[in-house]
Every structure is written in structure tokens, then in C-alpha cells.
C-alpha positions, 0 to 999 in steps of 0.5 A: 946398478940392479935393484930388486923389488921386495916380494912377499906372497901378495907381491908374488901374486901381483908380479905374476898377474902383471906378467900374465897381463903383459903376455895376454896383451890386456895390459896397457903396454900395447895401448901405450905404444899405440898412443905414442904413434898418434898425435897427443897434441890433438887430444890436448885441444879436445881436453881444452874444450872441457875447461871453462872458467866460471863467470859470476853475476855483476854484483859487488860486495865491498868488504869495507861495507861489512866492517873491514878496516884497512891497515894490517892491524885489525883482524877482518875475519868476520867482515870477510865471512859476512861479505861472502855470505851476503854474496852467496845468499844473493846468488853470487857476484864479487866480494871486493877487497879494495886497495890497502892491506887487510889482516884476516884469519881463514877465509871460506869461499862459498858457491858463486863467490869470486874473491876479487882483489883490486890492483893495490889490495893485499890480504895479509894472513894472521900468524896466529894459529888459532885464527885457522880454527875450527878445524876442517876436513882437508888433505896434508901431503896427500893424506886426509885428516882434520886439521887447521883450515887452509888460509883460503878454503872451500868445501864442496862448492861450485863456481868459485874464484880468486881474481884481480891483480892484488896480493895474497900475503901468507905472512909466513917466515922463520918466526911464523909457520916455517919453523914448524918444519923443524929445519934450523935454516927455517928458524927451528931451534932445539926445544921448539915444537915441530911437525915430525911426530905428527907427520909420522903419526898421520902416516901410520894412521894412513897405513892402518886405515884409520877413518880420516875424520878420526885423524884429529890434528890442529893445536899441538901437532904443528902440521902447517896448513896450505895457502889456498885449497878448494876441496871437492869443488867444481868450476874454479878460477884463480887468476891474476893474483900474486902470492907470497910467504906461504906456510906450505903448499901455495895452490892446492885444489883437491878432488876438483873438476874444471880448474883454471889457474892463469896469470898467477905469480908465486914467489915463496921460498919457504919449506915445502912451498910448492907453487901449484899442487893439483891433487886428484883433479880432472880438467885443469889448465895452468896458464901464463904463470910465474913460479919462484918457489922453495919446492916444486913449481908445479907438482901433480898429485893423487894421494899418498899410499893407502889414502890414494888407493882408497879414493882412487881418483887419478890426476887427469887431463891437465894442460900446463902452458906459457909458464916461467919457472925459476927456483924449485926442486922441479919445473913440472913434476908428477908425484910423489903423492901419486898413488891414485895415478896420473894420466894425460898431462900436457905441458908446452911453451915453458921457460925455465932458468935457475941454478937452483932449479933441480929438474925440468920434468920430474916423475917421482914415485915409489913402491910405497906409492904404486899407481900408474903414471902415463901419457905425459907430454912436454914440448917447446921448452927453453931452459937456461940451466938446471942442477940435476936432470932435464928429464928424471924418472925415479921409482925410488923416491922413498923406501920400497913397499909392496905396490909396484909403480908404473911409468909409461908413455912419456914424450919430450919434444923440442927442449933446448937447454943452454947449460945443463946440470949433471944429466940429460936423462936419468932413470931409476926404475925396477927391473920388474917394471921398467919405464916404458915408451920414454922418448926424446924428439928434436931436443938439444941439451948442452953442458951436462956432465953425463948424457944418460944415466939409465937402468931399466927402460923398455922401448926408449927412443932418442930421435934427432936429439943432440946432447953435448954436441953428439947426435943420438938417433936410436930406437932402442936405448937400454940400460946405460951410463954414457959420458 
């Protein structure tokens, strides 16, 4: 099916400029092609050297020394605040949560503080919205605003950590937080408040370029806070913890640099319960984690529409390895809030298997988003089953706008699927902006209903790739739908 991009004077100019750049060779097509001829995995190892987890002084600050009471009944927000401040003022160390359950409101981390949970420790977060006030400067679905504080938050801090083998329990369910989503399956009933009007208002303010600190939400607007959000921080480590019952996105570092997320277990099946959403971050390692989520397992982002273009910070230099994905809309996802672009994303040595997992590698954008997504590499992936597509590139995730997206230089190697879903590869792109340099190499995908469903691609290659027992070895795959 042929799709046309909606044009006006501005988009005619942009389309003409794009065409001119391609013709003159100053566009990235040749650069992207050159990149595909080199070994991207060597470059990944150079990026790995840039990612180093912070270390902390050997000092402990036990929260019970600051008045914290175990048992899950007494709110310990002030005790956490005092312990973190004391740790920070001393030059840093660990704020230790001992075994037991400790109820609290928002926790705000400061530089050189490692929030450390002992093996049988649980931080249980309050279901009362007022415990996440005063409001903070944050992002919500890729848009900046003033809103409820994320449950664990840090703003412009350096050297922060959340470590240990304990549990972060968001306390969310159909009676707390999830029903704000507005879906009956998450507890919403006719007459109850929901986030829909506020979400529409925030999108309009984004479109109208309302200054972000004048976008005031919080009480009465029902935009659920994220679980963990370091904002504009450097040197972040999140290691070992288990996360359950998130109100919304679980791990959401924004505008951060040098981030290590390792050995984290996320089991949270509520609405928009993405596992890990790095937004506009640079130098990120996500390693040896487990995801069983109500939305995307890992979704790499860089801002929605005008905010993403205004801030203009791409997601770049991400390494994902050794992870296991169960339920989720996608295993490794780029988008949809991707207006700042994404580049240099590597994923390897992954295991995925669930009839509720929709896609293995998913790239989702639109001409409302725009942005350039490039240099996406995946290898050594073992998949039991999935629902829709092993690889999906979609430029029509939302209604068309005026910002042509670009997807190029995507390589998938050594993927083995035992029993696939509807498609092996699915591409939905603009004729004016086809997906470029998409390659599958040494892949085996069994059990799919259709091998390929492709509309607009350029320089797509299938090399020694077997789908439903048929070997594909082609240097020129074009628009096709094949059984």
C-alpha cells in the first residue's frame, strides 16, 4: 500500500532539501553505507570504555539512625531525607535500608549518595499522591513540565546509585495510580478522573511552545509519576534491585551521561509500565537485567515532537547485553518519543520468549516525531515466540505531521526464532523516506505466517537468512509481501 507524506510549503522545501542533499552526497546515505561495511562491534567496545559505574566512599548512614520505622505502616519520608542529606554533606557514601519494609513518599537523591538496600529490605512507596509534592521539573512521555515527583528522583546530581538486592515496591495497582490511565481493565470506572484531558493539554502546550516551567500539573491532572528518574545527572549506577508495581515507566534516566544499569529485575504489568526508558542519554550500559513488563521492556527515547527538537539531544552510545525479556510490547525498542534522534545502539546476547511479547526489535516513529534513527545493531538473540514481528520499522506510529522521520543502518545478526508470530520482518515507511540499509545476516526465523511485509526500503539485504525453512540471500529486497 502506497502512502504519501502530507505536504505544505514548509515540507515541500524540506523534501527538496533532502533530495538535494542525497544528490550531492552530503546527506548521510553514503556515510551510512560506509558504516555498514565496517565492524560496528569494534566501535561498541570503544564506547564500553567510556561507561564506568561511580564508586562511593566507605561510609554508611543507616536510615533507622534517622528515625525510620520498619513495618510498612509509618511514613519514613523525612528519615530518608535526613539520611541522604547527612551522607551528601559528609562527602558521600551509602544510605542503607536494612531488612524489613519501609514506607515512604518521594526520595530525592543527592550527589555522591548510594541508596543501598540490604537483601531483604523493601522500600514501599505511598499510594497517596500528596506524598510526591512539592512538584518537580520532570518529563512525562517525552514532554517537559512541572508535575508530581517521580518516586526516586535526582536533578542535576553527580555520582548517584541505587544498589543492593532488595525490592522497590511502587505500591501501584488498580486502586492506586493505575486507574488514572483511564482503562477499565486497570480499575477505572465511569465518573472517575483520568489522565486523558491533561495529556491532551500537555501535548497542545508542547505544540505551542509554552515554556516548560509554565506547564503546571500535579494535583487535579492525574499524570502518573515515573518510578525512578535521574534528570540531567552524570555517573549513575542502578544495580541488583528488584522493582515491582510501578505507577508508570520504571527506570527513566533523562538527559544523563554515563549510566550503568545491571542485574535489575523488573516485574510490573500495569499500564505504560515500560521497563527501562533512557531519554536523551549518552553512554548507557544495560546489562544482565530481567524484564516482564506491561509495555516495552527497553525503550530508548529522545523527547516528543517540539520538545525533542528544541532540546536536540539524541539518545546515543547505548549497549544492551545479557538481558532476558518476557511480556512486553517490544524487547528492544527505539521510540516513539524520538524527535531528538537516536544513534549507535548495540544489543547482543539476549533471550526473549513470551506469547505476550509483541516484537523483538521495534523502531517506532512518525512524521509528528521526525528525527533520525541510525546505526542500530543487534546480534545473538534467542527467541522462543512473539506475537507480531521479529523486526519492525514503523513510520506511522501516530497521525502524520510535518517532520519526515529517517531510519537507516539497521543490522540484525544471528537471531534464532523457534516459533514466530505474524511476520519475520515488517516495514512501514514513507516513499519519500524509505528505511535504508536494513540487513538480516545469518538469521533463522521459524513459524511465521508471512515472511516479509515491506513497503518502502532502500538497500535492504537478507544474507544467509532462513525464514520458515526457505533461505533468503538477496542484496536487493524491495517492496514485497511474501508468504
